[in-house]
C-alpha positions as a printed Julia matrix, in Angstrom:
94×3 Matrix{Float64}:
  5.73   4.64   -9.42
  5.14   1.39   -7.62
  2.17  -0.51   -9.05
  0.97  -2.14   -5.83
  0.93   0.99   -3.71
 -2.07   1.4    -1.41
 -2.51   5.15   -1.81
 -5.23   5.42    0.84
 -2.96   3.84    3.46
  0.01   5.87    2.23
 -1.98   9.11    2.53
 -2.98   8.18    6.1
  0.68   7.52    6.96
  1.71  10.85    5.46
 -0.92  12.69    7.51
  0.21  10.86   10.65
  3.91  11.7    10.13
  3.48  15.3     9.03
  3.28  17.63   12.03
  3.83  21.41   11.92
  7.64  21.29   11.86
  7.73  18.51    9.28
  5.29  20.38    7.03
  7.5   23.46    7.35
 10.58  21.47    6.32
  8.78  19.93    3.35
  7.47  23.3     2.19
 10.95  24.79    2.45
 12.31  21.87    0.39
  9.75  22.87   -2.25
 11.05  26.44   -2.18
  8.31  27.98   -0.02
  9.82  30.24    2.65
  8.09  29.8     6.01
  8.78  31.99    9.03
  9.22  31.02   12.67
  5.54  31.81   13.21
  4.65  29.15   10.57
  3.3   31.77    8.16
  4.49  31.86    4.58
  6.93  34.72    4.02
  5.65  35.69    0.57
  1.95  35.3     1.41
  1.33  35.48    5.13
 -2.35  34.59    4.74
 -1.04  31.0     4.47
  0.01  29.28    7.67
  0.62  25.81    9.1
 -1.46  24.59   12.06
 -0.29  22.25   14.85
 -1.36  19.15   12.89
  0.68  20.13    9.84
 -2.31  21.29    7.82
 -1.92  24.35    5.66
 -4.61  27.01    5.69
 -5.06  30.14    3.61
 -6.99  32.75    5.53
 -7.0   34.88    2.37
 -8.75  34.68   -0.97
 -8.07  31.06   -1.95
 -9.67  29.56    1.18
 -7.3   26.56    0.8
 -7.19  24.09    3.69
 -5.32  20.79    3.44
 -2.22  18.7     3.99
  1.09  18.98    2.14
 -0.04  16.63   -0.64
 -3.19  18.68   -1.24
 -1.1   21.86   -1.22
  1.21  20.46   -3.87
 -1.74  19.41   -6.04
 -4.1   22.37   -5.56
 -1.69  25.28   -5.13
  1.53  24.21   -6.86
 -0.17  22.23   -9.64
  1.69  18.96   -9.11
  0.15  15.77  -10.49
 -1.41  13.79   -7.59
  0.8   10.72   -8.01
  3.97  12.82   -8.07
  2.89  14.84   -5.03
  2.15  11.67   -3.08
  5.39   9.94   -4.11
  7.61  12.97   -3.4
  6.05  13.5     0.03
  6.22   9.81    0.96
  9.85   9.57   -0.12
 10.7   12.77    1.77
  9.15  11.32    4.91
 10.86   7.95    4.42
  7.59   6.03    4.11
  7.75   5.15    0.4
  7.97   1.39   -0.11
  8.98   0.44   -3.65
């Protein structure tokens, strides 16, 4: 992990770069199957909106970006979620 990383700026860049299709690709890289309608195959109460945000219309009431999904739903440590996403988007500067 880079020691001089501005995580607030990095998070803003991630949100800017992560549209619906990009979020779908990232989720699939994490092993989450997403259909053409942007709903999760295994739990179709989860879907991806136009801005790349993930929403659960079911019991968890989750609403957030890919980093938040990794932290809150998959249980990833925040720094690892941020680094993996930034590297996947090509915006990680070491």
